[in-house]
C-alpha positions in Angstrom: 144.5 143.3 74.9 142.9 146.4 76.4 145.5 149.1 77.0 143.5 152.3 77.0 145.4 155.1 78.8 148.2 152.7 79.9 151.9 153.3 79.4 153.4 150.1 77.9 157.0 149.9 76.7 157.1 148.4 73.2 159.6 145.7 74.3 157.3 144.3 76.9 156.1 140.8 76.0 152.3 140.6 76.6 150.4 137.3 76.2 147.1 136.8 74.5 143.9 137.9 76.3 145.7 140.1 78.9 143.6 143.0 80.2 145.5 146.1 81.0 143.4 148.8 82.8 143.9 152.6 82.6 147.0 154.2 84.1 149.0 151.0 84.3 152.8 151.4 83.6 154.7 148.5 82.2 158.5 148.7 81.6 160.4 147.0 78.8 162.0 144.0 80.4 158.6 142.4 81.3 156.8 139.2 80.4 153.1 138.7 81.2 151.3 135.4 80.5 148.0 135.0 78.7 144.8 135.8 80.4 146.2 137.9 83.2 144.2 140.9 84.4 146.0 144.0 85.6 143.9 146.6 87.4 144.3 150.4 87.3 147.4 152.2 88.5 149.6 149.0 88.7 153.3 149.5 88.0 155.2 146.5 86.6 158.9 147.3 86.4 162.0 145.7 84.6 162.6 142.1 85.6 158.9 141.0 86.1 158.0 137.6 84.8 154.3 137.1 85.4 152.5 133.9 84.7 149.1 133.1 83.1 145.7 134.0 84.5 147.1 136.1 87.3 145.1 139.0 88.9 146.9 142.2 89.9 144.8 144.8 91.7 145.1 148.6 91.8 148.2 150.2 93.2 150.4 147.1 93.3 154.1 147.5 92.4 155.9 144.5 90.9 159.7 144.2 90.5 160.9 147.5 91.9 164.5 147.5 92.8 165.4 146.0 96.3 165.4 148.1 99.4 168.9 146.8 100.1 171.8 149.2 100.3 174.1 146.5 98.8 172.1 146.4 95.6 174.3 147.7 92.8 172.1 147.6 89.8 172.5 143.9 88.9 170.0 142.4 86.4 167.6 140.4 88.5 163.9 139.3 88.3 160.6 138.7 90.0 159.0 135.4 88.9 155.2 135.0 89.6 153.5 131.7 88.9 150.1 131.1 87.2 146.8 131.9 88.8 148.3 134.0 91.5 146.4 137.0 92.9 148.2 140.2 94.1 145.8 142.6 95.9 145.8 146.3 96.3 149.1 148.1 97.0 151.1 145.0 97.5 154.8 145.3 96.7 157.2 142.6 95.4 160.9 143.6 95.0 163.3 141.9 92.6 166.3 139.9 93.7 169.9 140.7 94.5 173.2 138.8 93.9 172.1 136.3 96.7 169.5 134.5 94.5 169.2 136.8 91.6 165.4 136.5 91.8 162.4 136.8 94.0 159.8 134.0 93.4 156.1 133.7 94.1 154.5 130.4 93.3 151.3 129.5 91.5 147.8 129.8 93.0 149.2 132.0 95.8 147.2 134.9 97.3 149.1 138.0 98.4 146.6 140.4 100.1 146.5 144.2 100.3 149.6 146.1 101.4 151.7 143.0 101.8 155.4 143.4 101.1 157.7 140.6 99.7 161.3 141.8 99.8 164.3 140.8 97.6 165.3 137.2 97.2 162.2 135.8 99.0 160.9 132.4 97.8 157.2 132.0 98.3 155.7 128.6 97.4 152.5 127.4 95.8 149.0 127.8 97.3 150.3 130.2 100.0 148.3 133.0 101.6 150.0 136.2 102.8 147.4 138.2 104.8 146.8 142.0 104.7 149.9 144.0 105.5 152.2 141.0 106.0 155.8 142.5 105.9 158.5 140.2 104.8 162.2 141.0 104.9 164.8 139.7 102.4 165.8 136.1 101.8 162.7 134.6 103.5 161.5 131.1 102.3 157.9 130.1 102.7 157.0 126.6 101.7 153.8 125.4 100.0 150.3 125.9 101.6 151.6 128.1 104.4 149.3 130.8 105.6 150.7 134.0 107.2 147.9 136.0 108.8 147.6 139.7 108.6 150.0 142.2 110.1 152.7 139.6 110.7 156.4 140.7 110.3 158.9 138.1 109.1 162.7 138.5 109.9 165.2 138.1 107.1 166.5 134.6 106.3 163.6 133.0 108.2 162.2 129.7 106.8 158.5 128.8 107.2 157.6 125.2 106.5 154.8 123.8 104.5 151.2 123.8 105.8 152.1 126.2 108.6 149.5 128.6 110.0 150.9 131.8 111.6 148.6 133.9 113.7 147.8 137.5 113.0 150.2 140.2 114.2 153.0 137.8 114.8 156.7 138.7 115.0 158.5 135.8 113.3 162.2 135.7 114.2 162.8 131.9 114.1 162.2 129.2 111.6 158.8 127.5 111.9 158.8 123.7 111.0 156.1 122.2 108.8 152.5 121.3 109.7 152.2 123.5 112.8 150.3 126.5 114.1 152.5 129.2 115.5 151.4 132.1 117.8 152.2 134.2 120.9 155.1 136.4 121.7 157.8 135.2 121.5 156.6 133.0 118.7 155.7 129.5 119.9 154.4 126.2 118.8 150.7 126.0 119.7 149.6 122.7 118.0 149.3 121.0 114.7 147.5 122.7 111.8 145.1 119.7 111.8 142.2 121.5 110.1 144.4 122.7 107.2 145.9 119.2 106.9 142.5 117.5 106.7 141.4 120.0 104.0 144.4 118.9 102.0 143.7 115.2 102.2 145.9 114.1 105.1 144.5 111.0 106.8 143.9 110.9 110.6 146.8 108.4 110.8 149.2 110.8 109.2 148.0 113.7 111.4 148.4 111.6 114.5 152.0 110.7 113.4 152.8 114.4 113.0 151.3 115.1 116.5 153.5 112.4 118.0 156.6 113.8 116.5 155.9 117.3 117.8 155.1 116.0 121.3 158.7 114.8 121.4 160.2 117.9 119.8 158.2 120.5 121.7 156.7 118.9 124.8 159.1 116.2 126.1 161.5 118.5 127.9 164.4 117.4 125.6 166.6 119.9 123.9 166.3 120.0 120.1 169.3 117.8 119.4 168.2 115.0 121.7 164.6 115.3 120.6 165.6 114.8 117.0 167.7 111.8 117.9 164.7 110.3 119.8 162.4 110.9 116.8 164.8 109.2 114.4 165.4 106.3 116.7 161.9 105.6 118.0 159.6 106.6 115.2 159.3 104.8 111.8 160.5 106.6 108.7 157.9 108.4 106.7 157.7 111.4 104.4 156.4 113.6 107.2 158.9 112.5 109.8 161.8 113.0 107.4 160.5 116.4 106.3 160.3 117.6 109.9 163.7 116.2 110.9 165.5 117.6 107.8 163.8 121.0 108.3 165.0 121.3 112.0 168.5 120.1 111.2 168.8 122.7 108.5 167.3 125.6 110.4 169.7 128.6 110.1 168.1 130.7 112.7 166.9 128.0 115.1 163.3 127.0 115.4 160.5 128.5 117.4 160.1 127.6 121.1 157.8 124.8 122.4 154.4 125.2 123.9 154.6 126.4 127.5 158.5 126.6 127.5 160.2 129.1 129.7 162.2 132.1 128.5 
């Protein structure tokens, strides 16, 4: 472990082969897995639980207390999975009494100046583009991509394999497998390129397209569209994932392509 010119609390638990660059500050209630690289001027505060073989670039701040006026000093954490990259000046705040933790999955890429607020749950193989700003209690499922400069409203849920365009304002839940863009945020098609890259067959992609034609392009309201999907379309993992997501949406889902205000 290289720790030249770094400030490391003696209680911190540092794994084998961790590289700690100059001017890093590591607090006492911290665990860092083996093989992780920490660049200069990184600050890792109490409650950080960092996995193996992560890369944390200069200026990042991990596990600072929440920017939530209700926070009252409770003991909470930030949990970061293995092989995740956190780029320059990104910030990840620890949880509050809502979930008691903020979670970032494995093999996820959080780019420069992104902010992950308290109690967010970010899945595996996700990408948060440069300067994505995420309010508290957001959930992002596996393989989602949030392009740069997007702002995510608190309590929003973004489904698996979603692609959000750059500079978006995300105020509603975005169901899985879709591309979302425009203002207000709207459905603009299936993320077919991403799905093919991840091994989805043409048949599965066509099934997903058929489901979203009913949900977003049939002229039916959401309740009637879901009833039609359940009645007319055979059960499958993708169909059920979409239906359950929409039924559970706390903030409602994004609008359909070409729909009126």
